[in-house]
TITIMI-699961 format. One record per residue (C-alpha): x, y, z; residue in one letter. Coordinates in nm, 4 decimals. Layout:
BEGIN
<node><u>X</u><v>Y</v><w>Z</w><resn>A</resn></node>
...
***
This chain:
BEGIN
<node><u>-1.7077</u><v>-0.7345</v><w>1.2316</w><resn>M</resn></node>
<node><u>-1.4942</u><v>-0.5305</v><w>0.9357</w><resn>F</resn></node>
<node><u>-1.3387</u><v>-0.6642</v><w>0.6513</w><resn>C</resn></node>
<node><u>-1.1741</u><v>-0.6160</v><w>0.3269</w><resn>G</resn></node>
<node><u>-0.8617</u><v>-0.4187</v><w>0.4901</w><resn>Y</resn></node>
<node><u>-0.5478</u><v>-0.5132</v><w>0.5569</w><resn>E</resn></node>
<node><u>-0.4930</u><v>-0.7497</v><w>0.8313</w><resn>E</resn></node>
<node><u>-0.8606</u><v>-0.8000</v><w>0.8067</w><resn>D</resn></node>
<node><u>-1.0688</u><v>-1.1160</v><w>0.6823</w><resn>P</resn></node>
<node><u>-1.1635</u><v>-1.1280</v><w>0.3169</w><resn>A</resn></node>
<node><u>-1.4788</u><v>-1.0447</v><w>0.2615</w><resn>C</resn></node>
<node><u>-1.7147</u><v>-1.3257</v><w>0.1938</w><resn>E</resn></node>
<node><u>-1.6353</u><v>-1.2363</v><w>-0.2041</w><resn>D</resn></node>
<node><u>-1.2552</u><v>-1.3021</v><w>-0.1221</w><resn>G</resn></node>
<node><u>-1.2002</u><v>-0.9347</v><w>-0.2087</w><resn>E</resn></node>
<node><u>-1.0100</u><v>-0.6566</v><w>-0.0679</w><resn>C</resn></node>
<node><u>-1.0261</u><v>-0.3508</v><w>-0.0220</w><resn>V</resn></node>
<node><u>-0.8173</u><v>-0.1236</v><w>-0.2750</w><resn>G</resn></node>
<node><u>-0.4995</u><v>-0.2656</v><w>-0.3763</w><resn>W</resn></node>
<node><u>-0.4591</u><v>-0.5406</v><w>-0.1022</w><resn>L</resn></node>
<node><u>-0.4952</u><v>-0.8812</v><w>-0.1951</w><resn>V</resn></node>
<node><u>-0.6133</u><v>-1.1974</v><w>-0.0547</w><resn>N</resn></node>
<node><u>-0.3421</u><v>-1.4645</v><w>0.0973</w><resn>I</resn></node>
<node><u>-0.4995</u><v>-1.7224</v><w>0.3102</w><resn>D</resn></node>
<node><u>-0.8208</u><v>-1.5492</v><w>0.3476</w><resn>G</resn></node>
<node><u>-0.6731</u><v>-1.2122</v><w>0.5116</w><resn>Y</resn></node>
<node><u>-0.6436</u><v>-0.8841</v><w>0.3488</w><resn>C</resn></node>
<node><u>-0.2831</u><v>-0.8824</v><w>0.2661</w><resn>T</resn></node>
<node><u>-0.0062</u><v>-0.6416</v><w>0.1990</w><resn>N</resn></node>
<node><u>0.1370</u><v>-0.8045</v><w>-0.1722</w><resn>P</resn></node>
<node><u>0.4827</u><v>-0.6080</v><w>-0.1938</w><resn>F</resn></node>
<node><u>0.5404</u><v>-0.7377</v><w>0.1717</w><resn>K</resn></node>
<node><u>0.4673</u><v>-1.1026</v><w>0.0805</w><resn>A</resn></node>
<node><u>0.6341</u><v>-1.0566</v><w>-0.2265</w><resn>D</resn></node>
<node><u>0.8550</u><v>-0.7753</v><w>-0.3171</w><resn>P</resn></node>
<node><u>0.7967</u><v>-0.8941</v><w>-0.7102</w><resn>G</resn></node>
<node><u>0.4514</u><v>-0.8190</v><w>-0.7256</w><resn>A</resn></node>
<node><u>0.3193</u><v>-0.6408</v><w>-0.9992</w><resn>D</resn></node>
<node><u>0.2785</u><v>-0.2901</v><w>-0.9803</w><resn>L</resn></node>
<node><u>-0.0258</u><v>-0.2733</v><w>-1.1549</w><resn>S</resn></node>
<node><u>-0.2205</u><v>-0.4101</v><w>-0.8055</w><resn>L</resn></node>
<node><u>-0.1595</u><v>0.0104</v><w>-0.7931</w><resn>C</resn></node>
<node><u>-0.4073</u><v>0.1085</v><w>-1.0016</w><resn>E</resn></node>
<node><u>-0.6984</u><v>-0.0973</v><w>-0.8652</w><resn>R</resn></node>
<node><u>-0.7045</u><v>0.1647</v><w>-0.5829</w><resn>A</resn></node>
<node><u>-0.8348</u><v>0.5051</v><w>-0.5483</w><resn>E</resn></node>
<node><u>-0.6325</u><v>0.8295</v><w>-0.6055</w><resn>P</resn></node>
<node><u>-0.4975</u><v>0.9525</v><w>-0.3317</w><resn>G</resn></node>
<node><u>-0.3662</u><v>0.9305</v><w>0.0528</w><resn>H</resn></node>
<node><u>-0.6653</u><v>0.9961</v><w>0.2781</w><resn>V</resn></node>
<node><u>-0.6292</u><v>0.5635</v><w>0.3726</w><resn>S</resn></node>
<node><u>-0.3851</u><v>0.3487</v><w>0.3192</w><resn>R</resn></node>
<node><u>-0.5302</u><v>0.1445</v><w>0.1062</w><resn>D</resn></node>
<node><u>-0.5918</u><v>0.4432</v><w>-0.1619</w><resn>Y</resn></node>
<node><u>-0.2829</u><v>0.4337</v><w>-0.3872</w><resn>R</resn></node>
<node><u>-0.0164</u><v>0.6855</v><w>-0.2962</w><resn>D</resn></node>
<node><u>0.0649</u><v>0.4118</v><w>-0.0390</w><resn>W</resn></node>
<node><u>0.0552</u><v>0.1430</v><w>-0.2641</w><resn>C</resn></node>
<node><u>0.3306</u><v>0.2761</v><w>-0.4585</w><resn>Y</resn></node>
<node><u>0.5226</u><v>0.3776</v><w>-0.0930</w><resn>W</resn></node>
<node><u>0.5253</u><v>0.0117</v><w>-0.0392</w><resn>Y</resn></node>
<node><u>0.5770</u><v>-0.0848</v><w>-0.3430</w><resn>A</resn></node>
<node><u>0.8765</u><v>0.1405</v><w>-0.3563</w><resn>A</resn></node>
<node><u>1.0312</u><v>0.0573</v><w>-0.0057</w><resn>F</resn></node>
<node><u>0.9905</u><v>-0.3280</v><w>-0.0443</w><resn>H</resn></node>
<node><u>1.0848</u><v>-0.3471</v><w>-0.4352</w><resn>K</resn></node>
<node><u>1.4424</u><v>-0.0939</v><w>-0.3282</w><resn>K</resn></node>
<node><u>1.3051</u><v>0.0912</v><w>-0.6219</w><resn>D</resn></node>
<node><u>1.2825</u><v>0.5020</v><w>-0.5440</w><resn>Q</resn></node>
<node><u>1.1556</u><v>0.5901</v><w>-0.8935</w><resn>S</resn></node>
<node><u>0.8868</u><v>0.4527</v><w>-0.7843</w><resn>I</resn></node>
<node><u>0.7998</u><v>0.7377</v><w>-0.5140</w><resn>C</resn></node>
<node><u>0.7624</u><v>0.9434</v><w>-0.8728</w><resn>E</resn></node>
<node><u>0.3816</u><v>0.8479</v><w>-0.9441</w><resn>L</resn></node>
<node><u>0.3035</u><v>0.9140</v><w>-0.5898</w><resn>I</resn></node>
<node><u>0.0925</u><v>1.2950</v><w>-0.5848</w><resn>R</resn></node>
<node><u>0.1107</u><v>1.3919</v><w>-0.2239</w><resn>W</resn></node>
<node><u>0.3524</u><v>1.6243</v><w>-0.1558</w><resn>G</resn></node>
<node><u>0.4130</u><v>1.5165</v><w>0.2285</w><resn>E</resn></node>
<node><u>0.4502</u><v>1.1795</v><w>0.1759</w><resn>M</resn></node>
<node><u>0.6828</u><v>1.1242</v><w>-0.1344</w><resn>K</resn></node>
<node><u>1.0484</u><v>1.2906</v><w>0.0210</w><resn>P</resn></node>
<node><u>0.9754</u><v>0.9970</v><w>0.2977</w><resn>L</resn></node>
<node><u>0.9144</u><v>0.7121</v><w>0.0317</w><resn>C</resn></node>
<node><u>1.2234</u><v>0.9015</v><w>-0.1738</w><resn>M</resn></node>
<node><u>1.4190</u><v>0.8500</v><w>0.1591</w><resn>G</resn></node>
<node><u>1.2866</u><v>0.4320</v><w>0.1399</w><resn>M</resn></node>
<node><u>1.1679</u><v>0.5700</v><w>0.5180</w><resn>N</resn></node>
<node><u>0.9226</u><v>0.2455</v><w>0.6118</w><resn>D</resn></node>
<node><u>0.5995</u><v>0.2815</v><w>0.5344</w><resn>P</resn></node>
<node><u>0.4951</u><v>0.1075</v><w>0.7684</w><resn>D</resn></node>
<node><u>0.6357</u><v>0.3702</v><w>1.0427</w><resn>Y</resn></node>
<node><u>0.3557</u><v>0.5964</v><w>0.9532</w><resn>Y</resn></node>
<node><u>0.1010</u><v>0.3703</v><w>0.9917</w><resn>R</resn></node>
<node><u>-0.0571</u><v>0.5028</v><w>1.3319</w><resn>Y</resn></node>
<node><u>0.1889</u><v>0.8164</v><w>1.3423</w><resn>R</resn></node>
<node><u>0.1468</u><v>1.1850</v><w>1.1520</w><resn>S</resn></node>
<node><u>0.3483</u><v>1.2864</v><w>0.8868</w><resn>F</resn></node>
<node><u>0.6171</u><v>1.5894</v><w>0.9971</w><resn>P</resn></node>
***
């Protein structure tokens, strides 16, 4: 059984992967739960975008849920940044490839 990833149970130590947080025993996107969540959560994640728990994804979710386009400037992946700047919903790309 997986643990620590988005929508999975938190691991035995209560931890979640990357920037995700434990809410009621499940790993959750903190910006969906609370758009006012601290952006510094993104710094806990590995740099990059390979997995949804990596830092660029965190910045995109933060920008989208905080409705703050300036956060998109922190994204390093060129294909993701314009989608963020356009305030596209990152959940739309959860199982889709980028244009």
